[in-house]
C-alpha positions in Angstrom: 4.7 6.7 -4.8 2.6 4.0 -6.6 4.8 4.2 -9.7 7.9 3.4 -7.6 6.0 0.7 -5.7 5.0 -1.3 -8.8 8.0 -0.9 -11.2 10.2 2.1 -10.9 12.4 3.8 -13.4 14.2 0.6 -14.5 11.0 -0.7 -16.0 10.3 2.5 -17.9 11.3 1.2 -21.3 9.4 -2.1 -20.7 6.0 -0.9 -19.4 6.1 2.9 -19.7 4.9 5.4 -17.0 2.7 3.5 -14.6 0.1 5.9 -13.3 -3.0 3.7 -13.3 -3.4 3.8 -9.5 -3.1 7.6 -9.2 -5.6 8.0 -12.0 -8.1 5.6 -10.4 -7.8 7.5 -7.1 -8.4 10.8 -8.9 -11.4 9.3 -10.6 -12.8 7.9 -7.4 -12.4 11.2 -5.6 -14.4 12.9 -8.4 -17.1 10.3 -8.2 -17.3 10.8 -4.4 -17.3 14.5 -4.6 -20.3 16.0 -2.8 -23.0 17.5 -5.0 -25.3 18.6 -2.2 -26.2 22.3 -1.8 -25.7 24.2 1.4 -29.0 25.3 3.0 -27.5 28.3 4.7 -29.6 30.9 2.9 -30.0 34.5 4.2 -33.7 35.2 4.8 -34.8 38.2 2.6 -38.1 39.9 2.5 -39.5 38.7 -0.8 -41.5 42.0 -1.3 -38.2 43.8 -1.7 -37.5 41.6 -4.8 -40.6 42.7 -6.7 -40.4 45.4 -9.3 -41.4 48.9 -8.2 -41.9 50.1 -11.7 -38.7 52.0 -12.0 -36.3 49.0 -12.6 -35.6 47.5 -16.0 -36.4 43.9 -14.8 -38.8 42.5 -12.3 -38.3 39.6 -10.0 -40.8 37.3 -8.4 -40.6 35.9 -4.9 -37.4 34.0 -4.2 -37.9 30.2 -4.5 -35.4 28.4 -2.2 -36.3 24.9 -3.4 -35.8 25.8 -7.1 -32.5 27.5 -6.2 -31.3 24.3 -4.5 -32.3 22.2 -7.5 -30.6 24.5 -9.9 -27.4 24.6 -7.8 -27.3 20.8 -7.4 -27.8 20.3 -11.1 -25.0 22.8 -11.8 -22.7 21.0 -9.4 -23.5 17.6 -11.0 -22.8 18.9 -14.5 -19.5 20.3 -13.4 -18.6 17.0 -11.8 -19.6 15.0 -14.9 -17.5 17.4 -17.0 -14.5 16.9 -14.7 -14.9 13.1 -14.9 -15.2 13.1 -18.7 -12.1 15.4 -18.9 -10.1 13.0 -16.7 -11.2 9.9 -18.7 -10.1 11.6 -21.9 -6.8 12.5 -20.3 -6.4 8.8 -19.2 -7.2 7.5 -22.6 -4.7 9.9 -24.2 -2.0 8.9 -21.8 -2.7 5.3 -22.5 -2.3 5.7 -26.2 0.9 7.6 -25.7 2.2 4.9 -23.4 1.4 2.1 -25.8 3.2 4.0 -28.6 6.2 4.5 -26.3 6.4 0.9 -25.2 5.9 -0.4 -28.7 8.8 1.8 -30.0 11.1 0.6 -27.2 10.1 -3.0 -27.8 10.7 -2.8 -31.5 14.2 -1.4 -30.8 15.0 -4.3 -28.5 13.6 -7.0 -30.8 15.4 -5.5 -33.8 18.7 -5.9 -32.1 18.1 -9.6 -32.5 16.4 -9.4 -35.8 19.3 -7.6 -37.5 21.9 -10.2 -36.4 22.5 -13.7 -37.7 20.8 -16.7 -36.2 24.1 -17.6 -34.5 23.8 -14.5 -32.3 20.9 -16.0 -30.3 23.2 -17.0 -27.4 24.5 -13.4 -27.1 21.0 -12.0 -27.1 19.8 -14.5 -24.6 22.8 -13.6 -22.3 22.0 -9.9 -22.5 18.3 -10.5 -21.6 19.3 -12.7 -18.7 21.5 -9.9 -17.3 18.6 -7.5 -17.8 16.3 -9.8 -15.8 18.9 -10.1 -13.0 18.9 -6.3 -12.8 15.2 -5.8 -13.0 14.1 -8.5 -10.6 15.6 -6.4 -7.7 13.1 -3.6 -8.2 10.0 -3.4 -6.1 7.7 -6.2 -7.3 10.3 -6.8 -10.0 10.0 -10.6 -10.2 6.2 -10.3 -10.6 6.4 -7.6 -13.3 9.0 -9.7 -15.1 6.8 -12.8 -14.9 3.9 -10.7 -16.2 5.9 -9.3 -19.2 7.3 -12.8 -19.9 3.9 -14.5 -20.0 2.5 -11.9 -22.4 5.5 -12.1 -24.7 5.4 -15.9 -24.9 1.6 -15.8 -25.6 2.0 -13.2 -28.3 5.0 -14.9 -29.9 3.1 -18.2 -30.0 0.0 -16.5 -31.4 2.2 -15.0 -34.2 3.4 -18.5 -35.1 -0.1 -19.7 -35.4 -1.0 -16.6 -37.5 1.8 -17.4 -39.9 0.5 -21.0 -40.2 -3.3 -20.6 -40.5 -3.8 -16.9 -40.9 -6.9 -15.2 -39.4 -8.2 -18.6 -38.4 -5.8 -18.5 -35.5 -8.0 -15.9 -33.9 -10.7 -18.6 -33.6 -8.4 -20.4 -31.2 -6.7 -17.5 -29.3 -9.5 -14.9 -29.0 -11.8 -17.1 -26.8 -8.9 -18.1 -24.7 -7.9 -14.4 -24.1 -11.4 -13.4 -23.4 -11.8 -16.2 -20.8 -8.4 -15.4 -19.2 -9.3 -11.7 -19.0 -12.7 -12.3 -17.5 -11.2 -14.7 -14.9 -8.5 -12.2 -14.0 -11.1 -9.4 -13.7 -13.3 -11.5 -11.4 -10.3 -12.4 -9.2 -9.1 -8.8 -9.1 -12.6 -7.7 -7.9 -12.6 -10.4 -5.3 -9.3 -9.2 -4.0 -10.5 -5.6 -3.8 -13.6 -6.7 -1.9 -11.5 -8.8 0.4 -9.1 -5.9 1.1 -12.1 -3.6 1.8 -13.4 -6.1 4.3 -10.0 -6.4 6.0 -9.6 -2.7 6.2 -13.1 -2.3 7.8 -12.1 -5.0 10.4 -8.9 -3.2 11.2 -10.2 0.4 11.4 -13.8 -0.2 12.6 -14.9 3.0 10.9 -18.5 1.9 10.7 -18.8 1.8 14.5 -19.2 4.5 17.0 -15.9 5.8 18.4 -16.5 4.4 21.9 -17.5 1.0 20.5 -14.5 0.8 18.2 -12.2 1.8 21.0 -13.7 -0.9 23.3 -13.2 -3.6 20.6 -9.6 -2.6 20.0 -8.9 -2.8 23.8 -10.5 -6.3 23.9 -8.2 -7.3 21.0 -5.1 -6.0 22.6 -2.1 -4.3 20.8 -0.7 -7.5 19.4 -4.0 -8.7 17.9 -4.7 -5.2 16.5 -1.3 -5.0 14.8 -1.8 -8.5 13.3 -5.2 -7.4 11.9 -3.7 -4.2 10.5 -0.8 -6.0 8.9 -3.2 -8.5 7.2 -5.3 -5.6 5.9 -2.2 -3.7 4.6 -1.0 -6.8 2.7 -4.4 -7.5 1.2 -4.7 -3.8 0.1 -1.3 -4.0 -1.6 -2.3 -7.3 -3.3 -5.5 -5.7 -4.6 -3.4 -2.7 -5.9 -1.0 -5.1 -7.6 -4.0 -6.8 -9.3 -5.1 -3.5 -10.8 -1.6 -2.7 -11.9 -1.0 -6.2 -13.4 -4.2 -6.0 -15.4 -3.2 -2.6 -16.8 0.3 -3.9 -17.6 -1.1 -6.9 -19.5 -3.3 -4.6 -21.6 -0.5 -2.2 -22.4 2.0 -4.9 -23.3 -0.4 -6.9 -25.5 -1.3 -3.8 -27.6 2.4 -2.9 -27.9 3.2 -6.5 -29.1 0.4 -6.3 -31.6 1.9 -3.1 -33.1 5.4 -4.5 -33.2 4.6 -8.1 -34.4 2.0 -7.2 -37.0 3.4 -4.0 -38.6 2.5 -4.3 -42.3 5.3 -1.9 -43.2 8.0 -4.4 -42.0 9.1 -7.4 -44.1 7.6 -10.6 -42.8 11.1 -12.1 -42.3 11.9 -9.4 -39.8 8.5 -9.9 -38.1 9.4 -13.6 -37.7 12.7 -12.7 -36.1 11.0 -10.2 -33.8 8.6 -13.0 -32.7 11.5 -15.3 -32.0 13.2 -12.5 -30.0 9.9 -11.9 -28.0 9.8 -15.7 -27.3 13.3 -15.7 -25.9 12.7 -12.7 -23.7 9.4 -14.2 -22.6 11.0 -17.5 -21.6 13.7 -15.7 -19.5 11.4 -13.2 -17.9 8.6 -15.7 -17.1 11.1 -17.8 -15.1 12.7 -15.0 -13.2 12.8 -15.5 -9.5 14.8 -14.4 -6.4 17.1 -16.9 -4.8 19.5 -17.1 -1.8 22.4 -15.6 -3.8 20.5 -12.3 -4.4 21.9 -9.5 -2.3 18.4 -8.1 -1.9 15.8 -10.7 -1.0 12.5 -8.8 -0.7 11.3 -5.2 -1.1 9.5 -3.5 1.7 6.1 -3.7 0.0 6.6 -7.3 -1.0 7.5 -8.2 2.6 4.3 -6.6 3.8 2.3 -8.8 1.5 4.2 -12.0 2.4 4.0 -11.2 6.1 0.3 -10.6 5.7 -0.2 -14.0 4.0 1.7 -15.8 6.7 -0.2 -14.1 9.5 -3.6 -14.8 7.8 -2.6 -18.4 7.3 -1.7 -18.7 11.0 -4.9 -17.0 12.2 -7.3 -18.7 9.9 -5.5 -22.0 9.5 -5.8 -21.8 5.7 -5.7 -19.4 2.9 -7.8 -19.4 -0.3 -6.1 -19.8 -3.6 -7.4 -16.3 -4.6 -5.4 -14.8 -1.8 -2.2 -16.1 -3.4 -2.2 -16.5 -7.1 -5.3 -14.5 -8.3 -3.1 -11.7 -9.7 -0.1 -13.6 -10.9 1.7 -13.8 -7.5 3.7 -17.0 -7.1 2.6 -19.9 -4.9 4.1 -19.9 -1.4 6.4 -22.8 -2.3 8.3 -20.6 -4.8 11.1 -18.3 -4.1 8.9 -15.4 -3.0 6.0 -16.6 -0.9 3.0 -14.4 -1.1 
């Protein structure tokens, strides 16, 4: 479900198999798994557990507290092993995904690199058509903008590397670290904001009778409004996690393709130029009135949530809108 929500099959060659949300959910479930031990022991006469002289082994009185401690420790060890196993699986999938995306990216860029410089118009037209197709996918515009921004950044970085060599990292590395930290902080803020909105909608921390009373006071219309806002904020938070994952995957794939020491530098330069062309097209992708599909279901939930929150609160913080790469409301798709 999440893979289709934030990309779909059409983006497979561009971003690989997007399973980050499923993996996070599986990891969270393991962390929340109960390690407590059931106290439902059957009472046994301890004298019956003592050696009568005929058995090969002797047993002392049964220690229930020690049994609980041993069982809890065993459960915790099993849980830690499962978590470690899942983390290793996630790391392996990530490496495979990066290799896949890098291979597909190299194929796309080499189409341009292998042709003459006069073919740029033809390549640009092909990428514009690709963007027109991809933008109709769920969250398609936002994924295209994310891909485009990374491609432009990496192509520009490659140009600086050609000019000043490793000194270029002194300029780009601090910028990337700052952008990553800022993006992480805003993603965490969105997750906390979504958690707060869901608590307000569901009232799970209250007694059933009290929660029912509050919902009755709100009325059906107000309750639906609160639930719609919560759903939109949750989707926004999920998109933030997906976007952060996409940026990491695409950056590493670009590093492989644009700095491959086995490839002649003239070809790497052409690859960087092709990446810049794609980046310029994808980063400016947007939906307009001529598109036969204006908004996907999940995007509509987010935009409706934003509008409802704006009407209710009278204002909306910047982090509600653009903290995870979502366009400002005055653009084609108002989130």
